[in-house]
C-alpha positions as CSV (number, residue, x, y, z in Angstrom):
1,M,0.0,0.0,0.0
2,P,1.6,3.4,-0.9
3,T,2.3,5.8,1.9
4,K,2.4,9.1,0.0
5,S,1.3,12.5,1.3
6,L,-2.3,13.5,0.8
7,N,-3.5,16.6,-1.1
8,P,-2.5,19.5,1.1
9,D,-5.8,21.2,0.3
10,H,-7.8,18.3,1.8
11,P,-9.0,18.9,5.4
12,L,-7.7,15.5,6.6
13,S,-4.4,15.8,4.7
14,L,-2.3,16.1,7.9
15,L,-3.6,12.9,9.5
16,P,-0.9,10.3,9.5
17,V,-0.6,8.2,6.4
18,D,1.6,5.4,7.7
19,A,-0.5,2.5,8.9
20,S,1.5,2.2,12.1
21,T,0.4,5.6,13.2
22,E,-2.8,6.5,11.3
23,C,-4.6,3.6,13.1
24,S,-3.9,5.0,16.6
25,H,-7.2,5.5,18.4
26,Y,-8.4,9.0,19.1
27,S,-11.3,10.7,20.9
28,Y,-14.0,12.4,18.9
29,P,-16.4,14.2,21.3
30,P,-19.6,13.8,19.4
31,V,-19.1,10.0,19.3
32,T,-17.6,9.7,22.8
33,N,-20.5,11.7,24.3
34,A,-23.1,9.6,22.5
35,K,-21.8,6.1,23.0
36,S,-24.3,5.3,25.7
37,Q,-27.0,5.7,23.0
38,F,-25.6,2.9,20.9
39,P,-25.0,-0.8,21.2
40,T,-21.6,-2.1,22.1
41,I,-19.4,-2.0,19.0
42,W,-18.7,-5.3,17.2
43,E,-21.4,-7.1,19.2
44,I,-24.7,-8.1,17.5
45,A,-26.9,-5.1,18.0
46,S,-30.0,-5.0,20.1
47,L,-32.2,-2.1,21.2
48,V,-30.5,0.2,23.7
49,S,-32.3,0.2,27.0
50,G,-34.6,3.3,27.2
51,D,-34.4,4.0,23.5
52,S,-38.1,4.8,23.1
53,E,-37.7,6.1,19.5
54,A,-36.1,2.8,18.4
55,Q,-38.7,0.8,20.3
56,A,-41.6,2.5,18.6
57,A,-40.0,2.1,15.2
58,L,-39.3,-1.6,15.9
59,E,-43.0,-2.2,16.8
60,L,-44.1,-0.9,13.4
61,V,-41.4,-2.9,11.6
62,Q,-42.4,-6.1,13.5
63,A,-46.0,-5.5,12.5
64,K,-45.0,-5.2,8.9
65,V,-42.9,-8.4,9.1
66,N,-45.8,-10.3,10.6
67,A,-48.2,-9.0,8.0
68,T,-45.9,-9.5,5.0
69,V,-43.8,-12.6,5.6
70,P,-45.1,-14.3,8.7
71,D,-43.6,-17.7,7.7
72,V,-40.0,-16.6,7.1
73,R,-38.1,-17.5,10.3
74,V,-34.7,-17.0,11.7
75,K,-32.2,-19.5,10.1
76,G,-28.6,-20.4,10.2
77,T,-26.0,-18.9,12.6
78,P,-24.7,-15.3,12.8
79,N,-21.3,-16.2,11.4
80,G,-22.2,-18.9,8.9
81,D,-24.8,-20.8,6.8
82,F,-25.3,-18.5,3.9
83,C,-28.8,-18.6,2.5
84,T,-31.1,-17.0,-0.1
85,T,-34.8,-17.4,-0.7
86,P,-37.4,-16.5,-3.4
87,K,-38.9,-13.0,-3.0
88,H,-42.4,-12.1,-1.8
89,P,-44.2,-10.5,-4.8
90,N,-44.7,-7.2,-3.0
91,L,-41.1,-6.6,-2.0
92,P,-38.7,-4.6,-4.2
93,T,-36.0,-6.4,-6.1
94,D,-32.4,-6.1,-4.9
95,I,-30.1,-4.0,-7.0
96,I,-27.4,-6.4,-8.5
97,D,-26.5,-4.6,-11.8
98,L,-26.7,-1.2,-13.5
99,P,-29.2,0.0,-16.1
100,E,-26.6,1.6,-18.4
101,P,-24.6,-0.7,-20.7
102,R,-20.9,-1.3,-20.2
103,S,-20.9,0.6,-16.9
104,F,-19.3,-0.6,-13.7
105,G,-20.7,0.2,-10.2
106,I,-17.7,0.9,-8.1
107,G,-18.0,0.5,-4.4
108,F,-16.1,-0.9,-1.4
109,D,-17.4,-2.8,1.7
110,D,-16.3,-2.8,5.3
111,G,-15.1,0.7,5.8
112,P,-14.2,3.1,7.1
113,N,-10.7,1.6,7.4
114,C,-8.3,3.5,9.6
115,S,-5.5,3.0,7.0
116,H,-7.5,4.1,3.9
117,N,-5.9,7.6,3.5
118,A,-3.6,6.6,0.6
119,F,-6.4,4.7,-1.0
120,Y,-8.8,7.6,-0.8
121,E,-6.1,9.9,-2.1
122,F,-5.7,7.6,-5.1
123,L,-9.5,7.9,-5.8
124,R,-9.2,11.7,-5.4
125,E,-6.3,11.9,-7.9
126,N,-8.5,10.0,-10.4
127,D,-11.5,12.2,-9.7
128,Q,-13.3,8.9,-8.9
129,R,-16.3,8.6,-6.5
130,A,-17.6,5.3,-5.2
131,T,-20.2,3.8,-3.0
132,M,-18.9,3.1,0.4
133,F,-20.7,0.4,2.5
134,Y,-19.9,1.4,6.1
135,I,-20.1,-0.8,9.2
136,G,-21.6,1.0,12.1
137,S,-18.9,-0.1,14.6
138,N,-16.2,1.1,12.2
139,V,-17.9,4.5,12.0
140,M,-17.9,4.8,15.8
141,D,-14.2,3.7,15.9
142,W,-13.0,5.9,13.0
143,P,-15.4,8.9,12.7
144,L,-12.9,11.2,11.0
145,Q,-12.3,8.6,8.3
146,A,-16.0,8.3,7.7
147,Q,-16.2,12.1,7.3
148,D,-13.4,11.8,4.7
149,A,-15.7,9.8,2.4
150,I,-18.4,12.5,2.5
151,T,-15.8,15.3,2.0
152,D,-14.5,13.4,-1.1
153,G,-18.1,13.1,-2.6
154,H,-18.4,9.3,-2.1
155,E,-21.9,7.8,-1.5
156,I,-22.3,6.1,1.8
157,C,-24.6,3.1,2.4
158,L,-25.1,0.9,5.5
159,H,-23.3,-2.4,6.0
160,T,-24.8,-3.3,9.4
161,W,-23.5,-2.8,12.9
162,S,-21.5,-6.0,13.5
163,H,-21.2,-7.6,10.0
164,N,-23.0,-10.9,10.8
165,Y,-25.3,-13.0,8.7
166,M,-28.6,-11.1,8.9
167,T,-31.0,-14.0,8.3
168,A,-29.7,-15.7,11.5
169,L,-30.7,-12.7,13.7
170,T,-34.0,-12.0,15.3
171,T,-36.1,-9.3,13.9
172,E,-35.1,-7.0,16.8
173,Q,-31.5,-7.7,16.2
174,A,-31.7,-7.2,12.4
175,F,-33.6,-4.0,12.9
176,A,-31.0,-2.7,15.4
177,E,-28.1,-3.6,13.1
178,L,-29.6,-1.2,10.5
179,W,-31.1,1.4,12.9
180,Y,-28.0,2.1,14.9
181,T,-25.6,2.0,11.9
182,R,-27.7,4.7,10.2
183,K,-27.9,6.6,13.4
184,A,-24.0,6.5,13.7
185,I,-23.5,7.6,10.2
186,T,-25.9,10.5,10.6
187,L,-24.2,11.5,13.9
188,V,-20.7,11.5,12.4
189,T,-21.3,12.7,8.8
190,G,-24.6,14.6,8.9
191,V,-26.1,12.4,6.1
192,T,-28.8,9.7,6.5
193,P,-28.3,6.9,3.9
194,L,-31.1,5.3,2.0
195,C,-29.3,2.1,1.0
196,W,-27.6,-0.9,2.5
197,R,-25.7,-4.1,1.6
198,P,-26.2,-7.3,3.6
199,P,-22.9,-8.9,4.7
200,F,-22.1,-12.0,2.6
201,G,-25.2,-11.2,0.5
202,D,-27.2,-13.0,3.2
203,I,-30.8,-11.8,2.8
204,D,-34.3,-13.2,2.7
205,D,-37.8,-11.8,2.6
206,R,-37.9,-11.1,6.3
207,I,-34.7,-9.0,6.1
208,R,-35.9,-7.3,2.9
209,T,-39.1,-6.4,4.7
210,I,-37.2,-4.8,7.6
211,A,-35.0,-2.9,5.2
212,Q,-37.9,-1.7,3.1
213,A,-39.7,-0.5,6.3
214,L,-36.7,1.6,7.1
215,N,-36.6,3.0,3.6
216,L,-33.4,1.2,2.7
217,T,-32.7,-0.1,-0.8
218,S,-30.9,-3.4,-0.8
219,I,-27.7,-3.5,-3.0
220,L,-25.9,-6.7,-3.8
221,W,-23.6,-7.7,-6.7
222,Q,-23.2,-9.9,-9.7
223,S,-19.7,-11.1,-9.2
224,D,-17.3,-11.4,-6.3
225,S,-13.6,-10.4,-6.5
226,D,-13.0,-12.7,-3.5
227,D,-10.5,-10.1,-2.3
228,W,-11.8,-10.5,1.3
229,R,-10.9,-14.2,1.2
230,I,-7.2,-13.8,0.6
231,N,-5.2,-16.6,2.4
232,T,-8.4,-18.1,3.9
233,G,-10.2,-21.3,3.2
234,T,-9.0,-24.8,2.3
235,P,-7.0,-24.5,0.2
236,P,-6.3,-20.8,0.8
237,V,-7.5,-18.3,-1.8
238,T,-4.5,-16.8,-3.6
239,S,-3.8,-13.4,-5.0
240,A,-3.6,-15.1,-8.4
241,Q,-7.2,-16.3,-8.1
242,I,-8.4,-12.8,-7.1
243,D,-6.5,-11.3,-10.0
244,A,-8.3,-13.9,-12.3
245,N,-11.7,-12.7,-10.9
246,Y,-10.9,-9.1,-11.8
247,Q,-9.7,-10.3,-15.3
248,N,-12.9,-12.3,-15.8
249,I,-15.1,-9.2,-15.4
250,I,-12.9,-7.4,-17.9
251,N,-13.2,-10.3,-20.3
252,G,-17.0,-10.0,-19.9
253,V,-16.8,-6.4,-21.2
254,N,-14.8,-7.6,-24.2
255,N,-17.1,-10.5,-25.0
256,G,-20.3,-8.4,-24.8
257,T,-21.7,-9.7,-21.5
258,Y,-22.4,-6.1,-20.4
259,N,-23.6,-4.7,-23.7
260,E,-27.2,-4.3,-22.4
261,R,-26.7,-3.7,-18.7
262,G,-23.7,-2.8,-16.5
263,T,-22.5,-4.7,-13.5
264,I,-21.5,-4.6,-9.9
265,M,-18.5,-6.4,-8.4
266,L,-18.0,-7.0,-4.7
267,T,-14.7,-5.4,-3.6
268,H,-13.5,-4.2,-0.2
269,E,-11.9,-1.5,1.9
270,L,-11.1,-4.2,4.3
271,N,-7.3,-4.2,4.5
272,N,-4.2,-3.1,2.6
273,F,-4.4,-6.0,0.3
274,T,-7.9,-5.4,-0.9
275,M,-7.2,-1.6,-1.3
276,S,-4.0,-2.4,-3.2
277,E,-5.8,-4.7,-5.5
278,A,-8.4,-2.0,-6.2
279,I,-5.6,0.4,-7.1
280,K,-3.8,-2.1,-9.3
281,W,-6.9,-3.0,-11.3
282,Y,-8.5,0.4,-11.5
283,P,-6.8,1.5,-14.7
284,M,-7.8,-1.7,-16.5
285,L,-11.4,-1.5,-15.3
286,K,-11.5,2.2,-16.4
287,A,-10.1,1.3,-19.8
288,A,-12.5,-1.6,-20.3
289,F,-15.8,-0.1,-19.1
290,S,-17.4,3.0,-20.6
291,K,-17.9,4.5,-17.1
292,L,-17.1,3.7,-13.5
293,V,-19.8,5.2,-11.2
294,P,-21.2,5.0,-7.7
295,I,-24.5,3.1,-7.5
296,A,-26.5,6.3,-6.8
297,S,-25.2,7.9,-10.0
298,A,-25.8,4.8,-12.0
299,Y,-29.5,5.0,-11.2
300,N,-29.6,8.8,-11.4
301,L,-30.5,9.1,-7.7
302,T,-29.5,12.7,-7.4
303,H,-30.8,12.9,-3.8
304,P,-29.4,9.7,-2.2
305,Y,-29.8,10.8,1.4
306,A,-32.9,11.6,3.6
307,E,-31.6,15.2,3.9
308,G,-33.4,17.1,1.1
309,N,-30.7,19.7,0.8
310,I,-28.0,17.3,-0.5
311,S,-27.8,16.5,-4.2
312,Y,-25.5,14.0,-6.0
313,P,-24.2,13.7,-9.5
314,D,-26.3,11.7,-12.0
315,F,-24.9,9.1,-14.4
316,N,-23.4,11.9,-16.6
317,G,-21.8,13.7,-13.7
318,N,-24.4,16.5,-13.6
319,S,-25.5,17.8,-10.2
320,A,-29.1,18.9,-9.9
321,A,-28.1,21.6,-7.5
322,A,-25.2,22.8,-9.6
323,A,-27.5,23.0,-12.6
324,S,-29.8,25.4,-10.8
325,S,-27.2,27.3,-8.8
326,S,-26.8,30.0,-11.4
327,S,-30.5,30.9,-11.2
328,T,-31.0,30.2,-7.5
329,S,-29.8,32.8,-5.0
330,G,-28.5,31.8,-1.6
331,S,-27.0,28.4,-2.7
332,A,-23.5,27.2,-2.9
333,S,-21.6,24.0,-3.6
334,V,-19.2,22.3,-1.2
335,T,-17.7,18.9,-1.4
336,G,-19.3,17.6,1.7
337,P,-19.9,18.5,5.4
338,I,-16.3,19.7,5.8
339,A,-15.5,22.6,3.5
340,T,-12.4,22.3,1.5
341,G,-12.4,25.6,-0.4
342,S,-12.9,24.1,-3.8
343,T,-15.6,22.1,-5.7
344,K,-15.1,19.6,-8.5
345,T,-17.5,19.1,-11.4
346,G,-20.2,16.7,-10.3
347,A,-19.4,17.1,-6.6
348,V,-21.9,16.5,-3.8
349,S,-23.6,19.9,-3.1
350,V,-25.4,21.2,-0.1
351,T,-27.8,24.1,-0.3
352,S,-26.7,26.8,2.0
353,G,-29.1,28.3,4.5
354,S,-30.0,24.8,5.6
355,S,-27.5,23.3,8.0
356,T,-29.7,20.3,9.0
357,G,-27.4,17.3,9.5
358,S,-24.2,19.1,8.4
359,V,-20.9,19.5,10.1
360,K,-19.4,22.9,10.8
361,P,-16.6,23.7,8.3
362,V,-13.1,23.5,9.6
363,Q,-10.5,26.0,8.6
364,T,-7.1,24.4,8.5
365,A,-4.0,26.6,8.7
366,A,-1.2,25.7,6.3
367,G,1.6,24.0,8.1
368,A,-0.5,23.0,11.1
369,T,0.8,19.9,12.9
370,S,-1.0,16.6,12.8
371,A,-1.7,16.9,16.6
372,A,-3.1,20.4,16.2
373,L,-5.3,19.3,13.3
374,R,-6.6,16.4,15.1
375,S,-7.4,18.7,18.1
376,T,-9.3,21.0,15.8
377,L,-11.2,18.2,14.1
378,T,-12.2,16.5,17.3
379,S,-13.6,19.7,18.6
380,M,-16.2,19.9,15.7
381,Q,-19.8,19.8,16.7
382,V,-22.6,18.3,14.7
383,V,-25.1,20.9,13.5
384,G,-28.7,20.1,13.2
385,P,-30.8,17.3,14.7
386,A,-30.1,15.8,18.1
387,V,-28.5,12.4,18.2
388,G,-31.1,9.8,17.3
389,A,-33.3,11.9,15.1
390,V,-33.9,10.6,11.6
391,V,-34.0,13.7,9.4
392,G,-36.7,13.8,6.8
393,L,-37.2,10.0,7.0
394,S,-40.3,8.0,7.7
395,L,-41.0,4.3,7.8
396,L,-42.5,3.1,4.6
397,W,-45.7,1.1,4.5
């Protein structure tokens, strides 16, 4: 994994890049002060005692599950027994591919990773945005890295609280895995995602019903890079096999497999190997496919968050807010909740005058030390709704 300096204009540029130091734990007051309102990190989530808002929402979700899929029961174990089932006719289909031909839905699971600085810098250098599927426990552990994604214009989706097989969890546990992950992301980044990905692709109609009730679109994939399996299994998965998986998807472009619809491949922000593989294969994927885009852009979802003041680039890179900014007074574009002083074409934009769910801009003095920057960043306060509020979001029935 390269250890180069980040863009000096980037607000997190002075955080350590070397993995031996950048993964040192730090205290971020908005998270530290709110920890009692969340489950224990990396444990299967359940409702926090006294959380009346979550309890009320769970009761509505449970009623919907009972009415829609009363016969779908808990199955398997939380860390094994992958399963998939036919869908109930009234449930939405999972997203597994893209509507535009020869397009590639670029995204990475299991972040935010504390050592992702060089990887995210690579994406910035290539003006490449992606869909980041964030684990709630990682967001609580590494909140500044989660903010980095929003600042860079990436789309954020949920990837559960503890990364277990969802069909093996009770309805309360599955609900809590999504509820508190979304709540953590909103606390840290100021945005409320409307999408999620089940760990291991483990989903059935009960889990789909829970996600639908929480207004979450389920996003899966067509092919697996298997990058997450490196050196595991019997026999162990090798880097050569993972390279072959990447090559196979490129071969699919060349043989016309994606001439009618684009595709999604499962890749990860999990560790240095998975991120290095993504960097290595990025030029070849970009050369093979007509366009590499986040899932929201692929589906022209220009408002991918519950906050109505945030717009996102469409498939062609056009921002709805940017298109109207010349004729709308009192609006401005920034590349996320942390102001960087510049805006790229197709960047995420926030309408000024509405600070709901945003983070106060941070002014970083040139030459500031890493310790001073971290002190400044960790003193930021979330602007907008109190912790636990779901901005502009209602359960769907």
